[in-house]
Each structure stands twice: as C-alpha cells, then as structure tokens.
N, C-alpha and C positions, 0 to 999 in steps of 0.2 A: 420493531426491533431497533435498538440504538446502535448507530454506526458513527465512529470517530474517523473522519477522513482527512488525511494529511496531504498537503500540497507538495509538489516537486521543488527542485532547486530554482525553478522560475518564479516561485512565490504563489500567493493566493490570487490567481488570475481567473478570468471568466470561465475557462475550461473546467476549473475545479468546482465553481458554483454550478455550472451546467451539469456536471456529473452528480453533484449533490441533489439537484432537482430531479434528475432521472431516478435516483434512488428513492427520493421522497415520493415520486410518482408511483413507485412500486409498493408504497405503504410503510416505508422506513422513516425513522427519525434520524436526521443526519446533522452532525456538527462539523464545521470546517474551521478549526483554529488557524490563526495567522501566525505561524512561527517566525516569520520575518518582520513582524511588526510594521506592516504597511509597505515594505519594499518588494518590488517585483523586478524581474530581469527579462530582457529580450533574448539573451543567448545563454547557453549552458555555462559558458565561462563566466559571464556576469553573475549568474546565480550561484555558482560554486564560490565566487569571491565573497558574496553576501554570507553564504554558509560558513566559510572559513573565518570571516570577521566575527561572526557571532560565536562560533566554536561549537563543536559537537556536544559538549556537556551542557552548554546553555540551551541549545535547541532541544535536547532531551528533557531538560528541566521544564522548559515551556510546554512541551508536549504532555509531560506528566501532570503539570498544573492544569492543563486544559481538560484532561481525561479524568482526573481524580474525582470531581463532583459527580460523575456518572458511572464510575467503574463498578459500584455495587450492583448496578442493574444488569451487568453482564454484557459488556460491549463487544461488538465486532469492530476490530481495528482494520483500517484500510488506508492505502496510500499510493501515491504516484512516485516512482523513482526514489528520490531521497525520502519522500514521505512514506514509501513502503518500508524502507530501512528503519525508520522511526517507529512505524506501526508494528513491525516485527519485534522490536525490542520491548515495546510496551506489552504486546500480547503474550510474549514468553514470560514476562514478569508479573502478569495479572492472572491469578488462579481462577478468577470468575470470567475471564475472556471466553466469548462464545465462538469466535472465529477470527480468521485473518485473511484479508483479500489484498494481494500484492499486485500492483500494476507497474511493471517496468523496473522493479528494484527489490533487492534483498539486503541482508546484513549478515555480519559475522554472528555466530551463535555462541553465546556465553557458555563457558565450561559449566557443566552441571545443570544446564537448562532442562527443565522437565515439565511436560504438560500431559494432560489426560485426554488423548485422542482429539486434540484441538484440530478442527477442520481448517485447512490452509489451501488456498488456491493462488497460484502465480501465473500471470500472463506476461510474456516477454517476447521481444523481437528475437529472430534467429537468422543470423547472429546478432548479438547485442554488444556494443562497445564497452558496456559496463558489467555485463553478465556473461562471461565466457562459458563455453560448454564444460570445461573442467571445473570451473567454479560452481556451476549449477549442479553438476553431479555431486560434488562434495557437500554443497548446501543441502541438497535433497537428502543425502544419507545422514547428515547431521540433524536435520529436522526430524527424520524418522527415528533416529536414536533418542531424540528428546521426547518422543511420544506423539508427534503430530501426524495427522492423516493428510498427506500432501498430494496435490495434483498440480502438474505443470503443463501449461498450454503455450506452445511456441508458434510464432507467426513468421514464416520465412519471407525474407525480402523487404521487411518494413523497417522503419527507423525506430530509434529508442523510445520516443514519446509518441508513438503512433496513434494513441487515443485522443490526443490534444489537437482539436481543429485549428488552433492558432499556430501550431508548430509545423516546421517544414517536414517533420517526420510523419505527419498525419496520413493515415490510410483508412478511408471510410469503411471499406469492407471488413478489414481486420478489426477496426474499432467496434463495429456493430456486432461482429461475431463475439468479441470479448465481452461486450455488455450482455448479450444473450446468455452466455455461459455463466457470467458472474451473477446475474440476477437470479438464475436458477439455483446457483450455489447458495445465495442468501435466503432464498425461499426455503430450501432444504434445511438450513440452519434454523430458521424461524419455526419450521414444522417439527424440529427436533430429529430430523432424518440424516443430517450431515455428520 
C-alpha cells in the first residue's frame, strides 16, 4: 500500500523517517516529502514561523505536487500535527484516497467536502493545546457529514507530539499504543476491510 506521510511543523526530522521505516517494516511503500525544503525547527514556535513564512497555500501546493505522481494508485494520506492537517486536505480532495491517518492534528473541513466511506483514524493527546474537545466534536461531526468513517483515539496526560522521541512531549507507552492501533488500521485498509 502507498502512504504519503507529512511531517509536523518541526520539519522533516529523524522521527518522521523512523515512522516511515516502521510503516515500511509493515510492508507499506512510504513517501515523506519535505514541505519545508530542508528547514527544521527545535521548537513549535520556530516551526510555526517557518510555516507562516512559506504560507499555507504554498505548503499545500508542495504537498499536492509531491502526491500527484502517486495519487492514481490510491494513497493513504498520513501526517503529524501540521502534516495531519495537510494530509486531511489532500485526502478529502482525492477521490481515489484509500485512507487518512492523523497523528496529533486535524484541519478545517471544506464546505461541500464529500467522500465515500473514507476510513479515517485520529490519534490525539487529551487534552491537546491545538485540538480542543469542542473542536474535535465539531470536526468529528463534520467528517461524518462528509461521508468519512472516523475513529478518534485520545491519550490522557500526554503532550501534543507524544509519538516523537525527540520531543519533550514524547510518551513511549502512548506512542507504542498509537502505532499498534495505526498499523492494524492500515492492515485493514490494505485488506479492504476498513
């Protein structure tokens, strides 16, 4: 199965490559585009400054350009935090998308977005500074209205980027649980069961 994995606002760091290797180890083909063109950040504030300098439209353009050569194959879009937001936008606009795996982040849902039972899985800290309970409730309902088959997994007491071993948010137990659930989700998609 083909997975397009987008990095967080910290950029294309070793944690993203490690996640891609974990997915490859499960038998998937994974691409990890560098939307920040070589720039990385040590803090979320630095990363958000890189994001703002590039601009949301430009980052989305780079993501579309990275995915376009492979989208006919039926991609699973995935991403960490900011990358989840970008992955969501691409998946909702790609009629051949096979799934959407969101780690730590979501996005607004475009008016009129419609998918045909797209399998979607979100893993998020509880609470999360970027994904409030009210927001997640509205997001879930919006995704359901768009036709997605959505699951949300919340992890109490962890930080925003809890799957990133280089982040101060890292929580090994929650990260391992996330990957167990996510890999089973991807296996179900590959088998046509999700």
